[in-house]
MIZA-678478 format. One record per residue (C-alpha): residue number from 1; residue in three letters; x negated, y, z negated. Coordinates in steps of 0.02 Angstrom, whole numbers, plus 50000, padded with zeros to 5 digits. Each point is the difference from the previous one (the first is absolute). Example, Ala and Ser with C-alpha at 12.3 -4.5 7.8 and 13.67 -1.06 7.14 Angstrom:
residues 2
1:ALA:49385:49775:49610
2:SER:49931:50172:50033
//
This chain:
residues 240
1:MET:50957:51188:48214
2:ALA:50132:49864:49992
3:GLY:50175:50038:50058
4:SER:50157:49994:49895
5:SER:50035:49819:50050
6:SER:49882:49852:49995
7:PRO:49913:49966:50167
8:GLY:50024:49813:49970
9:LEU:49922:49845:49924
10:VAL:49823:49960:50058
11:LEU:49922:49831:49967
12:VAL:49810:50014:49983
13:ALA:49903:49836:50009
14:GLY:49813:49996:49978
15:ALA:49858:50005:49875
16:PRO:50065:50099:49848
17:GLU:49845:50108:49982
18:ALA:50000:50050:50184
19:CYS:50187:50033:50006
20:ALA:50013:50097:49836
21:PRO:49968:50174:50076
22:LEU:50126:49964:50139
23:VAL:50132:49941:49878
24:GLN:49972:50156:49895
25:VAL:50022:50121:50146
26:LEU:50155:49909:50060
27:LEU:50076:50018:49826
28:GLU:49954:50184:49998
29:GLU:50088:50021:50168
30:GLY:50161:49926:49931
31:PHE:49989:49824:50072
32:GLN:50049:49848:49901
33:VAL:49854:49878:50001
34:LEU:49990:49813:49975
35:GLN:49819:49943:49986
36:ARG:49944:49822:50028
37:PRO:49831:49914:50023
38:PHE:49953:49947:50175
39:SER:50047:49823:50050
40:PRO:49975:49909:50166
41:GLN:50172:49921:49972
42:VAL:50145:50103:50067
43:LYS:50119:49930:49870
44:ASN:49890:50076:49864
45:LEU:49995:50170:50085
46:LEU:50189:50017:50021
47:PRO:50076:49969:49829
48:ALA:50186:49994:49975
49:THR:50049:50170:49930
50:ALA:50167:50084:49969
51:ALA:49950:50142:50117
52:PRO:49902:49941:50153
53:PRO:49846:50105:50044
54:GLN:50013:50125:50142
55:LEU:49813:49991:50037
56:MET:49860:49877:49964
57:VAL:49822:50063:49981
58:LEU:49882:49853:50017
59:GLN:49813:49998:49967
60:PRO:49938:49828:50056
61:ALA:49851:49919:49916
62:ASP:49906:49993:50165
63:HIS:49988:50108:50157
64:GLY:50178:49974:50056
65:ASP:50100:49840:50002
66:VAL:50093:49984:50165
67:PRO:50085:49833:49955
68:LEU:50062:50075:49837
69:VAL:50079:50148:50092
70:GLU:50082:49880:50124
71:ALA:50066:49894:49856
72:MET:50070:50154:49915
73:ARG:50090:50050:50159
74:ARG:50077:49828:50015
75:ARG:50060:50017:49820
76:ASP:50061:50180:50011
77:ARG:50001:50084:50170
78:GLY:50070:50165:49936
79:LEU:49887:50042:49852
80:PRO:49877:50139:50051
81:LEU:49819:49949:49969
82:LEU:49848:50113:49973
83:LEU:49831:49913:49994
84:LEU:49851:50074:49906
85:LEU:49831:49934:50057
86:ASP:49821:50031:49946
87:GLY:49944:49983:50181
88:ALA:50077:49957:50168
89:ASP:49949:50030:50180
90:GLU:50122:50050:50135
91:GLU:50029:49821:50059
92:LEU:50048:49939:49825
93:ARG:50114:50149:49971
94:ALA:50088:49966:50165
95:ARG:50021:49815:49955
96:LEU:50075:50045:49831
97:LEU:50120:50125:50078
98:ASP:50053:49875:50132
99:ALA:50024:49868:49865
100:GLY:50128:50112:49916
101:ALA:49914:50131:49891
102:ASP:50079:50173:50014
103:ASP:49837:50091:49962
104:VAL:49819:49964:49953
105:LEU:49901:50120:49891
106:VAL:49812:49973:49987
107:ARG:49896:50062:49854
108:PRO:49941:50129:49961
109:PHE:50162:50098:49998
110:GLY:50076:50130:49885
111:VAL:50149:49969:49889
112:ARG:50098:50138:50087
113:GLU:49976:49918:50169
114:PHE:50055:49836:49921
115:VAL:50162:50078:49936
116:ALA:50030:50084:50168
117:ARG:49982:49833:50089
118:CYS:50124:49921:49880
119:ARG:50126:50139:50032
120:ALA:49976:49987:50190
121:ILE:50032:49812:49998
122:LEU:50156:50023:49894
123:ARG:50065:50135:50118
124:ARG:49978:49884:50149
125:SER:50084:49854:49913
126:GLN:50148:50108:49948
127:ARG:50024:50059:50180
128:THR:50001:49823:50068
129:VAL:50104:49912:49866
130:PRO:50178:49975:50064
131:PRO:50152:50046:49894
132:ALA:50036:49875:49862
133:GLN:50152:49926:50086
134:PRO:50033:49817:50037
135:ARG:49966:49971:50184
136:PRO:49999:49810:50018
137:SER:50028:50011:50188
138:THR:49834:50090:50024
139:ASP:49893:49874:49905
140:LEU:49988:49895:50158
141:LEU:49945:50070:50168
142:GLU:50004:49892:50156
143:LEU:49946:50031:50179
144:GLY:49990:49853:50118
145:PRO:49884:49869:49924
146:ILE:49938:50119:49863
147:ARG:50083:49998:49830
148:LEU:49944:50119:49861
149:ASP:50060:49973:49822
150:ARG:49970:50157:49897
151:ARG:50047:49920:49834
152:GLN:49877:49857:50019
153:CYS:49871:50102:50099
154:ARG:50001:49859:50127
155:VAL:49991:49997:50190
156:THR:50036:49852:50111
157:LEU:49981:49975:50188
158:SER:50116:49868:50072
159:GLY:50017:49928:49824
160:GLU:49812:49994:49966
161:GLU:49932:50113:49864
162:VAL:49875:50132:50058
163:SER:49870:50073:49882
164:LEU:49997:50191:50007
165:THR:49904:50128:49899
166:PRO:50107:50124:49901
167:ARG:49963:50135:50130
168:GLU:50049:49885:50144
169:PHE:50160:49954:49907
170:ARG:50049:50183:49977
171:LEU:49958:50040:50181
172:LEU:50106:49855:50064
173:GLU:50141:50051:49882
174:CYS:49996:50177:50073
175:PHE:50008:49933:50178
176:MET:50143:49880:49958
177:GLN:50101:50141:49924
178:HIS:49994:50089:50169
179:PRO:50008:49865:50135
180:GLY:49983:50065:50178
181:ARG:49949:50173:49940
182:ALA:49831:50078:50046
183:LEU:49908:50050:49841
184:SER:49854:50120:50007
185:ARG:49838:49964:49910
186:GLU:50037:50150:49889
187:GLN:50170:49929:49951
188:LEU:49923:49832:49960
189:ILE:49862:50078:49895
190:GLU:50131:50102:49904
191:GLN:50107:49847:49964
192:VAL:49866:49868:49971
193:TRP:49840:50088:49947
194:GLY:50084:50149:49916
195:PRO:49996:50188:50036
196:ASP:49837:50025:49905
197:TYR:49903:49876:50107
198:SER:49839:50083:50059
199:GLY:49938:49872:50126
200:ASP:50027:50001:50188
201:SER:50138:49920:50103
202:LYS:49887:49860:50063
203:SER:50049:49902:49846
204:VAL:50175:49987:50073
205:ASP:49930:49927:50162
206:VAL:49898:49872:49904
207:HIS:50147:49943:49894
208:VAL:50115:49987:50151
209:LEU:49867:49892:50084
210:TRP:49998:49885:49848
211:LEU:50191:49988:50002
212:ARG:49995:49956:50184
213:ARG:49876:49860:49968
214:LYS:50105:49929:49859
215:LEU:50177:50027:50065
216:ASP:50013:50044:50184
217:LEU:50064:49872:50125
218:ALA:49876:49904:50105
219:GLY:49955:50072:50169
220:PRO:49875:50113:50089
221:ARG:50082:50157:49930
222:PRO:50086:50046:49835
223:GLN:50187:49976:50013
224:LEU:50057:50063:49830
225:PHE:49878:50138:49947
226:ILE:50000:50115:50151
227:THR:49878:50145:50023
228:VAL:50093:50160:50044
229:ARG:49870:50105:50090
230:GLY:49973:50171:49922
231:ILE:50111:49961:49850
232:GLY:49964:49841:49904
233:TYR:50086:49832:49992
234:ARG:50171:49918:50014
235:LEU:50062:49832:49935
236:ASP:50115:49928:50134
237:PRO:50129:49865:49969
238:PRO:49951:49845:50099
239:ARG:50082:49976:50169
240:GLY:50110:49856:50044
//
């Protein structure tokens, strides 16, 4: 049963006949719903509306479009994204999640599970959204040669732009908010992957390795992303 207040506006993009039962159950649960046909163009999926959506439910025309998810994250890094697929193996699901999807639901699934996934994503996004206060000084994070611009979702190393996936960007952002502090894998998963993440901590190790390859200073050993044995990792300010 829906609560006394609306859970939020959900944008559902996909084939109308396939999305109709999902739209209906969302309406029954008290959500506001904006339905649009699927489009491979991000600009057509994110229309200008008076009230921005709090969640996008996307059913691609094929078995998952990684470039489209990456393009959406470049356009709007904060909009939660749930993908509905007719089929996807573990490798494709992992690629879509790393590209920026918040969850991937593979058919067949029940409408109640679908609603529960929507609510779980919204709970996570509400926990991680900062207070709506102007904080211009925090839009730019800098540590040695690394510069992270939150507003533009852009990272540069010694003035040269570095291409990061949305997950790598969020992981680097977390490290740069706590320079010199050892962060456990559990803390990083909570902040970057979310408290409902069901995978193992090896994903943290893999993403730190990718950040080292893209950002760490040259030399036989990492000088910025330091392994803290038995705990996790630390981002050290450069010496000298």
